[in-house]
Structure formats: C-alpha cells, structure tokens
C-alpha positions in Angstrom: 14.5 21.6 -11.9 11.4 19.6 -10.9 11.4 17.8 -14.3 15.1 17.1 -14.3 15.0 15.7 -10.7 12.0 13.6 -11.5 13.5 12.2 -14.7 16.7 11.5 -12.9 14.9 9.7 -10.1 12.8 7.6 -12.4 15.9 6.5 -14.3 17.7 5.6 -11.1 14.7 3.8 -9.7 14.3 1.4 -12.6 18.1 1.0 -13.0 18.3 0.2 -9.3 15.5 -2.4 -9.7 17.3 -4.1 -12.6 20.7 -4.1 -11.1 19.5 -5.5 -7.8 17.4 -8.2 -9.4 20.5 -9.4 -11.2 23.0 -8.9 -8.4 20.8 -10.6 -5.7 19.5 -13.5 -7.8 21.9 -16.2 -6.5 21.3 -15.2 -2.9 17.5 -14.8 -3.4 16.8 -18.2 -4.9 19.3 -20.2 -2.8 18.1 -18.7 0.5 15.1 -19.9 2.6 12.0 -17.7 1.9 12.2 -15.8 5.2 15.9 -14.9 4.6 15.3 -14.1 0.9 12.8 -11.3 2.0 15.9 -9.2 2.7 16.3 -8.6 -1.0 12.9 -6.9 -1.8 13.0 -5.1 1.6 16.5 -3.7 0.8 15.3 -2.7 -2.6 12.4 -0.8 -1.0 14.7 1.0 1.4 17.2 1.9 -1.3 14.3 3.2 -3.5 13.2 5.5 -0.7 16.8 6.7 -0.3 17.1 7.5 -4.0 13.8 9.3 -3.9 14.9 11.4 -1.0 18.3 12.4 -2.4 17.4 12.8 -6.0 13.8 13.9 -6.1 13.8 15.5 -2.6 10.9 13.4 -1.5 11.3 12.0 2.0 9.1 9.5 3.9 7.8 9.5 7.4 6.0 6.3 8.3 4.6 6.0 11.9 2.4 3.7 13.9 4.6 0.6 13.9 3.4 0.0 17.5 0.0 -0.8 16.0 1.2 -3.8 14.0 0.2 -7.1 15.7 2.8 -9.8 16.4 1.0 -12.6 14.6 -0.9 -12.8 11.3 -3.0 -9.9 10.3 -4.4 -8.1 7.2 -2.7 -4.8 6.2 -5.1 -2.5 4.3 -3.3 0.5 2.8 -4.9 3.4 1.0 -4.0 2.9 -2.7 -3.0 6.1 -4.5 0.5 5.6 -6.0 3.2 3.0 -6.8 4.8 4.3 -3.6 2.3 2.5 -1.4 3.1 -0.8 -3.1 6.7 -0.8 -1.9 7.1 1.6 1.0 5.6 -0.7 3.7 7.6 -3.8 2.8 10.4 -3.2 5.4 7.9 -3.1 8.2 6.1 -6.4 7.5 7.7 -9.6 8.6 6.5 -12.0 5.9 4.1 -10.2 3.5 1.6 -12.1 1.4 -0.2 -10.8 -1.7 -3.1 -12.1 -3.7 -2.1 -11.5 -7.4 -3.4 -12.2 -10.9 -2.1 -15.6 -11.9 -0.8 -14.1 -15.2 1.9 -12.2 -13.3 3.7 -15.5 -12.6 4.3 -15.9 -16.4 6.4 -12.8 -16.6 10.1 -13.9 -17.0 12.2 -13.2 -14.0 9.6 -11.2 -12.2 7.3 -14.1 -12.1 10.0 -16.3 -10.7 10.5 -13.8 -7.8 6.8 -14.0 -7.1 6.7 -17.8 -7.0 9.6 -17.9 -4.6 7.6 -15.9 -2.1 4.6 -18.2 -2.4 2.1 -15.5 -3.3 -1.6 -16.4 -3.9 -2.5 -16.5 -7.6 -6.2 -15.9 -8.5 -8.0 -16.7 -11.7 -10.3 -13.7 -12.2 -12.3 -15.5 -14.9 -13.8 -17.9 -12.2 -14.9 -15.5 -9.6 -16.9 -17.4 -7.0 -14.9 -20.6 -7.3 -11.6 -18.7 -7.4 -12.5 -16.7 -4.3 -13.2 -19.8 -2.2 -9.9 -21.4 -3.3 -8.0 -18.2 -2.6 -9.5 -17.8 0.9 -8.5 -21.4 1.8 -4.9 -21.0 0.6 -4.6 -17.6 2.2 -5.8 -19.0 5.5 -3.3 -21.8 5.3 -0.4 -19.5 4.5 -1.3 -17.0 7.3 -2.1 -19.4 10.1 0.6 -22.0 9.4 3.4 -19.7 8.4 2.4 -16.6 10.5 2.2 -14.3 7.4 0.7 -10.9 6.9 -1.7 -10.3 4.0 -1.5 -7.0 2.2 -4.6 -6.0 0.3 -5.8 -2.7 -1.1 -9.4 -2.2 -0.1 -10.3 0.0 -3.2 -8.6 -2.4 -5.6 -7.1 0.2 -7.9 -5.2 3.5 -7.4 -7.4 6.5 -6.8 -6.4 10.2 -6.8 -6.1 12.0 -3.5 -9.4 13.2 -2.1 -11.4 11.0 -4.4 -14.7 9.6 -3.1 -14.0 6.3 -1.3 -14.7 3.2 -3.4 -14.0 0.3 -1.1 -14.6 -3.2 -2.5 -16.5 -6.0 -0.7 -13.6 -8.4 -1.1 -11.7 -7.3 2.0 -14.9 -7.6 4.0 -15.2 -11.3 3.0 -11.6 -11.9 3.7 -11.9 -10.3 7.1 -15.0 -12.5 8.0 -13.4 -15.7 6.7 -9.9 -15.3 8.1 -11.0 -14.0 11.5 -7.9 -11.8 11.8 -7.3 -8.1 12.8 -7.1 -5.6 10.0 -4.6 -2.7 10.2 -5.7 0.3 8.0 -2.9 2.5 6.6 -3.5 6.2 5.9 -1.4 8.5 3.6 -1.7 10.9 0.8 1.3 9.7 -1.3 -0.6 10.5 -4.5 0.2 14.2 -3.9 3.9 13.6 -4.1 4.1 10.6 -6.4 1.0 11.0 -8.6 -0.5 8.0 -10.4 0.1 7.9 -14.2 2.7 10.7 -14.0 6.4 10.8 -13.9 6.7 13.9 -11.6 8.0 13.4 -8.1 7.3 16.4 -6.0 9.7 17.4 -3.1 8.4 17.2 0.4 7.6 14.5 3.0 5.2 11.7 2.4 3.6 10.9 5.7 1.8 7.6 6.4 0.6 5.9 9.5 -0.4 2.3 10.5 -3.7 2.9 12.3 -4.9 0.9 15.3 -6.1 -2.6 14.2 -9.7 -3.3 13.8 -10.3 -6.5 15.9 -11.8 -9.6 14.3 -15.3 -10.8 15.0 -17.3 -7.6 14.0 -20.4 -7.8 11.8 -19.5 -7.3 8.2 -21.3 -4.0 7.8 -19.8 -2.7 11.0 -16.3 -3.7 9.9 -16.7 -2.0 6.5 -18.1 1.2 8.2 -15.1 1.3 10.6 -12.5 0.6 7.9 -13.8 3.4 5.7 -14.4 5.9 8.4 -11.1 5.4 10.2 -9.0 5.3 7.1 -10.6 8.3 5.4 -10.6 10.4 8.5 -6.8 9.9 8.8 -6.3 10.5 5.1 -8.4 13.7 5.4 -6.1 15.0 8.2 -3.0 14.4 6.0 -4.7 16.2 3.1 -5.4 19.2 5.2 -1.9 19.2 6.5 -0.5 19.1 2.9 -2.8 21.9 1.8 -1.5 24.1 4.5 2.2 23.7 3.5 3.6 26.8 2.0 5.7 24.8 -0.4 3.4 21.7 -0.7 2.6 19.7 -3.8 0.0 20.8 -6.4 -3.5 19.6 -5.5 -5.6 17.7 -8.1 -9.2 18.6 -8.6 -10.3 15.7 -6.4 -8.2 17.0 -3.5 -9.5 20.6 -3.9 -13.1 19.3 -3.9 -12.6 17.2 -0.8 -11.0 20.2 1.0 -14.0 22.3 0.2 -16.3 19.6 1.6 -14.2 19.5 4.8 -14.2 23.2 5.2 -18.0 23.4 4.6 -18.5 20.7 7.3 -16.4 22.6 9.7 -18.4 25.8 9.4 -20.8 26.5 12.2 -24.5 26.1 11.2 -26.8 29.1 11.2 -29.7 29.1 13.6 
C-alpha cells in the first residue's frame, strides 16, 4: 500500500503542477507581482492537501508568531523537496538567490523572472557575491521582501552532521537583518532521492529570530546550535512514534549520540 500511495501522490503532485501552471498563466503574468504570488502559494497548499489525502502525510507548521513584520532572512533546514514549497504560504513576498541558468528553462524560467529572483553566476564567485548582495539588499529594503536561503546549501539526510556554509553568515552581516531559523525533520517522511512518502505528520517550527548586529562567529554558532537542537527534538519525537517512518543510518547514529550525551557520567 505504501508504494501504491506514494506512486499515486507523485503522479498527482506533478500533474497538479503542470495543470496549475497552464491554468493560472494568464492571471499570473497579467497580475502585479504581489498579487501573482497567490498562484505558487495556492499550488503549495494544494500540494500539501494532496500529500495528506493520498499519501497520508500531514503537516504541522508552528511558530508563525516569530516571523518579523518587515524584511528578514528565513533559514530552513534542508532535507527534502518538501521544505522548498511548504513555507511559501507563510511568507509575504519571498525572495530566492538562484542559479542564473534556471531562468533559461522554458516556462519555469519565465515564472522565476516574474518574481524578480536574484540570479547568480557561480563561475565568478567573489564578483558575483558582491553583485548578489547589492541586488538582494535593494529588493529587501525597497520592496520589504523576505530572503529564503538554505544554510547548508544542499539537501542532507536526517541526523547528518551539520554542514553550514559561510554564505549565510556574509549575507547576515551585509544585510543587517534578523534571521529566522526553521527546524524540521521532513526528510524522514519525504526522503531525498526517493519516491516514497511515509504516512504521518511532518512537524516544523519557525524559531525565534536571531537579531542583527552579532559578531559573525557568534551568529553562526547560534544559528547552528538553535536549529540543530530543535531538529534533534523532532528526531527524538519521531523515533518514539510507534508507527513512525523508517530511520536512515544518519538518524540512528545521531540518536545514539543524543542518548549517550543524556546518560549520567560515572564518578
């Protein structure tokens, strides 16, 4: 049944994407950018609805009270395709820094350009970073936008050792804005590089914002510590479920480390 429901959801998910892109195209491209955001946000909600009713995987996202009113940086844990779409409905005017090549994809690239995302040329690292920061600052301060960036850069399995990149530290220092970490363990229910969607509830939380103005090393220490502590709590909760998802080796190893740390020391 797991395989059947997972296959059915994946088929419905991509069909939903294609149908909505076609159906909403006139509205999307003729509307002002702020109004056009209704389309991807509606697609996100409908995808979560399909996942719940077909795959049996629900979502529970909390901590909305921690989202600032103005521009800020959202820093989600990156484990799954789920965390690239699930938070869209909660963000007023999201902004992404993307590979410039994505703009060349027919149709999809047009959608990106409509939302004025920030393209980056990865072949010109230092020069590109400076230009990206300047354009990002203008978009966020002038248009009151919220930057979404994944601190580890690429998807990592649940429980894996943290691998936070320095890029978010530079953005934090240059933009002088609060950073909202986001904790979850979505990779247990929607694993990376697999088609299976395990039934259950994906829990996520917007954590209290880290204020601007901290020393770079202090900011990175807080970002890693606060995000990973909340993710560890979700991992322990998932491991204690009687009908929870299967745990990958990285998750089992992390649980063993947490159990060892919790044991009273002799002497």
